C-alpha positions as CSV (number, residue, x, y, z in Angstrom):
1,X,61.4,101.9,127.5
2,X,62.0,99.0,129.8
3,X,64.5,98.9,132.7
4,X,67.0,96.1,132.9
5,X,69.1,95.4,135.8
6,X,72.5,93.7,135.5
7,X,75.5,93.3,137.7
8,X,78.0,96.2,137.6
9,X,80.7,93.7,136.6
10,X,78.7,92.8,133.6
11,X,77.9,96.4,132.8
12,X,81.5,97.4,132.8
13,X,82.5,94.5,130.4
14,X,79.7,95.5,128.1
15,X,80.6,99.3,128.3
16,X,84.3,98.4,127.4
17,X,83.3,96.4,124.5
18,X,81.0,99.2,123.2
19,X,83.7,101.5,123.4
20,X,86.2,99.2,121.6
21,X,83.6,98.9,118.9
22,X,83.2,102.7,118.5
23,X,86.9,103.2,118.3
24,X,87.5,100.4,115.8
25,X,84.4,101.6,113.7
26,X,85.7,105.1,113.6
27,X,89.1,103.8,112.3
28,X,87.6,101.7,109.6
29,X,85.3,104.6,108.4
30,X,88.3,106.8,108.3
31,X,90.2,104.4,106.2
32,X,87.2,104.3,103.8
33,X,87.0,108.0,103.4
34,X,90.5,108.5,102.7
35,X,90.6,106.0,99.7
36,X,89.5,107.4,96.3
37,X,86.5,105.6,94.7
38,X,88.5,104.5,91.6
39,X,91.0,102.6,93.9
40,X,88.2,100.9,95.7
41,X,86.5,99.8,92.5
42,X,89.7,98.6,91.1
43,X,90.7,96.6,94.2
44,X,87.4,94.8,93.8
45,X,88.0,94.4,90.0
46,X,91.4,92.8,90.7
47,X,89.9,89.9,92.5
48,X,88.0,88.7,89.5
49,X,84.9,87.8,91.7
50,X,82.6,90.7,90.7
51,X,80.8,91.2,87.4
52,X,80.9,94.6,85.4
53,X,77.2,95.4,86.6
54,X,78.3,94.8,90.2
55,X,81.3,97.2,89.7
56,X,79.3,99.8,88.0
57,X,76.7,99.6,90.8
58,X,79.5,99.9,93.5
59,X,81.0,102.9,91.7
60,X,77.5,104.5,91.5
61,X,76.9,103.9,95.2
62,X,80.2,105.1,96.3
63,X,79.7,108.4,94.3
64,X,76.4,109.1,96.1
65,X,78.0,108.1,99.5
66,X,79.4,110.8,101.9
67,X,81.8,108.2,103.1
68,X,84.1,108.0,100.0
69,X,86.7,110.3,98.9
70,X,85.9,111.5,95.3
């Protein structure tokens, strides 16, 4: 591993951004976990932008995922 030296002010800015990202990602994934798979698939279907094949694949993937509420 290499060592990189940056000014403390720049480090502080980067650290704050990283913390903000972690908090935002946490909220985002909590929301995903709280919505049932059927509702997620239905939301995609309502847009009319996705094929039946895609919707089946989406449902299948979500059913295998530990992030979605079944």
